[in-house]
C-alpha positions, 0 to 999 in steps of 0.5 A: 845141262845134265849132270853126272854124279859118277863116270858112265861112258855111255851117258858121258859119250852122249853128253858129249855128242850134245855138248859138241852139237851145241857148241859146233858154230862157236868152236869152228870160229875159235878153231879158225881164229887160233888153230890154223897153225897147229893144224899145219904142223900137225898134218906135216908131222903126220907124214901124209904123202900124195896118193894116200888114203887118210881117215880123219877121227873126231874131224869136228869142223874139218880143219885137218881133214881139208889139209889132209885132202890138200896133202894127199892131192887128187889120187888120194882120199880122205875119209872124215868121222865125228860123232856130232852131226852139226860138226859134220855139217859144218865141215862138209860145207867147206870148200876144198882147195883146187887139186885136193882129195875128195872127202867122205864125211861120216857120223861115226862113233870113234870107239867103234869105227866102221871100216875093215882091218887095215883100210888107211894109210894114215889115220889122224886125230886132232884133239879128239883122243883126250875127249873120248870116254874110252880113249884107249879103246879109240886109240886101238881102233885107229890102229886097227883100221890102219894098214900094216906099215900105215901110221896113226897121228894123235894130237892132244893138249899138253900138261895142264900147267903149260896148257893154260889157254884152257887150264886157267879157265877150267881150273878156276871153273872148277874151284867155283863149281866143283860138282861139274867134276865128274868123279872117274872121267877122263880129263883133256890133260890126261895124255899131256905128261911126258910119256903117257900118249907115247906109252898108249900108242905102244900099247895099242901096237904101234911101233917107232913112236915118236913125239913132238910138243908145240909151245906158244902163246895165243894173242888176244886183245884183252882178258876180256877178249879172252873170256868172251871167246872161250866162254862161247866157243871153247867146246864143253867148257863154253857149254858148261859156262852158258849153263851157270847161273848168272851170279855163279857165271859172273863170279867165275869171270871176275876171277878168271880175269883177275888171274888172266891179269898176269899175262898182259903185255904191252901190246895185248894179252898172251896166253901160253899153250902147249900141244903134244903130237905122237905118231907110230907105225903099224906093225906087219902082221905075224903072217908076214903081211908086208908094210905098205906105208911111206916111212916118216921123213 
């Protein structure tokens, strides 16, 4: 695949779209295998209520969109956007639960949302913010399209040393193939340290910012099962692994399996994870516009 010697946001975004189109089917499998409880917790945290208008940014294969549609019910609406057409194809083929809101699936750049100001009661973004070339621009767009009093909620990966589910592989890969690291590019752990995501929401003009960390362990049958799942389904990482020449890929695999052995238990392979989710409320305008969104529980 194409390599970048320096960070160019436009090139980075196009590469990301290509990568996620290529990874869509495998990532959908990984998402359904591992992320159901995470998605449920995030939708609950976001405070979505019946009858609301919701926007899901970087919807991927649609897991959060479907949960949001069930939460708002038939009187609500959900718009779901993503830059990768194959993600939208997978998502739009999903069957909604009875009593769920309709979902409109759109191809759209999260950094240039094509909606009027103040369009939504709630804006959600599950595992997308840390993937954008210009994440603060995307967050500003999310805040812009939220109504006064509406909520913006984001879920991202946590600190690298606690999000071993991805960092064990990613750090090992950079050690073996350092040229894959793009100087100046954002990383998926940028919003993980305490206070970073909260500050980003505040800078986007959101108030009453609250956060919660989700930690636990994902279970696999073995380190080999972990490797196969990540090498095929872990989005950008999986595509990069598949692009390596066989000798480098094998050396990387052997190193990952050696490191993963530390997380074997008598019943399987348990790899720690940490996610961070933050939510904030869009303040009323200076012109006195009333807040319309419901408060958090």
